[in-house]
MARKEFI-323613 format. One record per residue (C-alpha): residue in three letters; z, y, x. Coordinates in steps of 0.1 Angstrom, whole numbers, plus 2048, in hexadecimal, padded with zeros to 3 digits. Layout:
REM MARKEFI-323613
ALAZYX...
***
This chain:
REM MARKEFI-323613
MET78630415AASN77F31F140GLU79733B135GLN7A1329115GLU7AB309128GLN7BF31E141THR7D132F124VAL7DA30D114ILE7E62FF135LEU7FC31E13BGLU80B31C118ALA8112F611DARG8232FD13EGLU83831812DILE843300112LEU84A2E412AGLY85D2FD140ARG874305123TYR87A2E011DLEU8802D9142ASN8982F6147ARG8B32E3135ASN8C12D5156PRO8AC2B5157VAL8BA297169LEU8A528D187GLY8B326A18BSER894259198TRP8782611AFGLN85F25F192ALA87427917FVAL87229019DMET84C28B1A0ASP84729217BTYR85D2B117CCYS84A2BE19BALA8282B718CLEU8312D0170SER8452EA181VAL8392EC1A5ARG8142EA1A4GLY8003091A7GLU7E331A1B8VAL7F43211D9GLU80830E1F3CYS82D3111EDPHE84F3031F6HIS8692FB1DBVAL88C2EF1DDLEU89C2DC1C0TYR8C22E01C0LEU8D52C41AEASP8F82BF1A2ARG90D29F1A7LYS8FB28F189ASN8D8297195ARG8D42B217BLEU8BE2CF186ILE8D32EE18EALA8B630319BASP8913001A4GLU88931B1BCARG8693241CDLEU87432E1F0SER8523391FEVAL82D33B1F8GLY816333215THR7F3336221VAL7D931B224ASP7EB30823FHIS80E317243VAL82D31E22EPRO84C32C23EVAL86D31A237TYR890324242PRO8A9307241ARG8C731E245GLU8BD330225ILE8B930F212LEU8DC30421CLYS8EB326215ARG8DC3261F1ALA8E83011ECLEU90B30B1F4ALA90932A1DDLEU8FD3141C0ASN9172F91C8ALA8FB2DF1CASER9022BB1D3ALA8DF2B21DCLEU8BD2C31E1ILE8992B81E2LEU87F2CB1F7VAL85C2CD1E8HIS83E2D81FCTYR81F2DE1E6VAL7FE2E21F8ALA7E22F61EACYS7CB2D81EAHIS7E02CA1CELYS7F62B31E4MET81B2B21DFHIS8322A71FBLEU85629F1F0LEU86F29C20BCYS88A283208PRO8A828E1F3VAL8C429E207PHE8E72971FALEU8FF2B2204CYS91D29C1FAALA9202771F4PRO91026F1D2ARG92625C1B9SER90F23F1BAARG9042361DDSER8EA21E1CEVAL8D923A1BBALA8D724F1DBLEU8C92321EFALA8B02281D4MET8A224C1D1ALA8A024F1F7SER88D22D1FAGLU8762361DDALA86E2571F0ARG867244210LEU85022B1FFGLY83E2461ECTHR8442371C9
***
């Protein structure tokens, strides 16, 4: 990729980032995948946490750590502490591997979602990898 293409990609990501920062609703597994494809990808291995409110709107997308070729440190206690501070109702853990693979861990609901069917559908979509 040449320098001009990289500049265009960075500018496109910035524009999309401004659009996505309006608390997008991540109501389906495909919406989560689309969001992560734009916001999480990068040149290094990293671990993100998406904190959601009761309506599956994004409260915060935080990169918790950056790793090496085969290791990225994660501290569950810090994830939960931050979730409580943000008053998040759910969170999604995202592990991005430098070889351009993204592993999304099943959504974790910190309190019972309003619609149990939505929670079950998202969890089953995650298990099936759709």
